[in-house]
N, C-alpha and C positions, 0 to 999 in steps of 0.2 A: 504494500500500500504506500503510494507516494502522497505525502501530506504537506500542504502549504498552510502555515499559521502566521497570523499577524495581529497586532494590537495598536489601536489608534486612540486609546482612552486617555493618554497622558501627553506630556510635552515631548516624549521620546517615541518615535516610530520604531517598532520592533517587528521583524519578520524572520521566519525560519522555514527551511525545507527538511523534511524527514523522509527516509525510505524505510518503512517499517518502524522499528524503535530506534533506528540509528539517525543521528543528526548529520545532515550533509553540509548545511551551511546556515549561518545566522547573520543578520544584519541589524544594526541599530544606528539611528541618526536623530539628532535634535530636530524636532518638527515645530514645536511651539504652536502657532495657529496655521501652519502651512500644510496640513495633512492633505488638503484637496489638491495641492500642486505637486506633492512629492510621493504620494502613496503609489500610484500606478507606475510611474517611472522606476521607483525603487524596487517594486515587485518584478517588473520586467527585467531589470538588471540582475537581480538575484537569480531568476529563472534562467537567464542567458548564461550566467557564470556556471550554473550547474548543468547546463546543456539539457534542460527540461522545458517543455512547452506547457502552457497552462492546460492544454487539452490532455496532457498526460497525468495531471493531478487527479487523484481519486477522492481525496477528502480535503475540505477547506475548513480550518478552525479559526474562528475570529473572536477577539475579545469583545465582550458585551458591555464593559464598564462595571460599575459607574465611573464617571469621569467627565472629560471634556465633551460638552454637548455637540459642538461642531465636529470634533474629531470622530466621535462615535457615529454621527450621522453619515459622514463620508465613508468610514470603514464598513458600516453595515450595508449601505447602498451598493458599494463596490462588490461586497460579498454576494449579495442577491443577484447582481448582474452576472458575475463570474459563474455562479452555481447554475443559473438559468441557461446561459449561452453555451456553457461547456458541459452541462449535465453532471456537475460535481456534487457529491454528497456534502452536507454542511453540518457543523457542530458549533454551537455557541458556548463560550466559556466565560464565567465571571472573571473580570480582571483582578478582583481581590483574591480569588482562588489561585490565580497564577502567581501573584506576589507571595502568597503563603507557601506555595510549593518551592519557592527559591530558598527556603530556610531549612533545608534538610539537615538533620542532626540535632535540632532543638527538641528537648523532651518537655512537653507542656503545651499550653494553648498558644496560638498565634493570632493576635488581634491586628487586623489591617485597617488603618483609619486614614481617610482622605478628607481634606478640608472641603466641606460642602457650602461654606459661607453661612452667614447669619447665625453664627455660633453653633452650627450643626456639623455632623460628620457622616460620611458614608462609611459604614463599618461592618465588618464580618469577623467571626471568630472561627478558627479552624484548628485541626490537629493532624499531624502526620504519623501514621502507625503502619509499620511494615511497608513503607514507601507509598502508601495510599493516603489520599486526603479525606479526612472526615470533617464534614460541615457541622459545627456545633451551633453557630448562629448564622443564619443566612444573611446576605448583604441587606442592610437597611439604613434608614436615615435616623440618627439619634444624637443625643448630647453626650458629652464625655462622662458626666456624672452617672448616667444610666449604664454606660459601658463598664464603669469601674465598680459597680455594685456586685457583691458576692464573688469576689475573685478567690477561688479556693485552691487553684493550682498555679504553678509558675506560668506567667503570661508574657510573651515577647510582643512588643509593639513595633509595627512597620508603617510607613507612609508619611505623606507630608503633613498630616494632622498633628504629628509630633511637634512640629515647629511652634504650634500655638499652645499645646497642652503638655509639654515636656515636664514642667514642674509638678503638676497635679498627678501625672502618671507615676513619676518617681517617688512621690510621697505615699503611694499606695503599696501595701505589702504584696510581695510576690510578683510585682510588675517590673520589667526591665526593658531597656532600650540599648541596642547595640550601636556602635559607632557607625554613622552614615545611614542609619535606618530610615531617616526622614527623606532620603534621596532615592529610595528603592522605587522602581517602576516595573510594570509588568513586562516579562520577557516572553517572546514568542515561543522559545523552546519549552518553557513551562506550560504555556497554553497547548502546545503540541502534545506534550506528555499526558496532560489531563484529557485531551481529546482522544488520544489513542486508547486510554482506559475506557472512556465512555463509548467509543466506537465498538469496542469489544462487547458492550452491553446492548448495542443496537440503538443507541440514543441519538438518532439523527433528528434534524429539525427541517421542517418544510421551509424552503427559502423565503416564501411569501409570508411566513409567520415569524420570521426572525426579527426581533426588536431589541433596541438598546436597553440596558438596565439603567433607566434615568432615576428612579426612586422618588423624585418630586417633579414630574413632567409639567405640572401646572405653571411652574416658573419659567418654562422654556417655550420659545416661539420659533417655529420652523420657517426658515427662509431659504428657498431653493435657488442656488446660483446657477444660471444657465451655462456658464463656461465650465464650471466644475462638472455638471451633469454630462456635458458633451465630451469632456476629456475621459471620463470613466467609461462612457458608452463606447467611445472610439477605441479605447484600449482593449475592450472586452471582445471586439469582433475578431 
């Protein structure tokens, strides 16, 4: 199974290609608000370097967020087009799950927190056992006080929400923050590994039902950019 994975939920664009469980290549680049202009060219370059065409990809794994509204909209739209045009099976992965998977070796709970503005966080709690991810609390919108209640086991915190709440986290028993944890972003290779596991369970998604994980979509307004739409469509042909 050849798998293409990517994530556009953060300021870093990450993409990877796997052949079975083996990683062939991975690419990361600062994107900031430029996902619409760099996503397709970056994927094309990665595929070319691996001498693989999009038509040879069996599975597409895409990060669903939560995160950047614009980045997610671009990434999900591209995934739908790729899946439809090339008849590729698709799997959506929470970007918070991917971040948690990058902490292999930690014994305890992993809390991934992203700044959602207005004193709120996108947060999920996970645990890795026998190399498999267990979801303890699914991604949700909450405040830091709620997340710090009833911490019974060692809990490692990741994500840019640390920049705002570092002091209160470190004052809580059993909570810890590793150096650089606030700069962790989703990696496509971790999205791919999670997708491989879910593919084994047959957990595919209908491309037309694939939606970003916004968590508070009422605050979001969709503006379709004709130039972006055209570039994605053109690259998918």
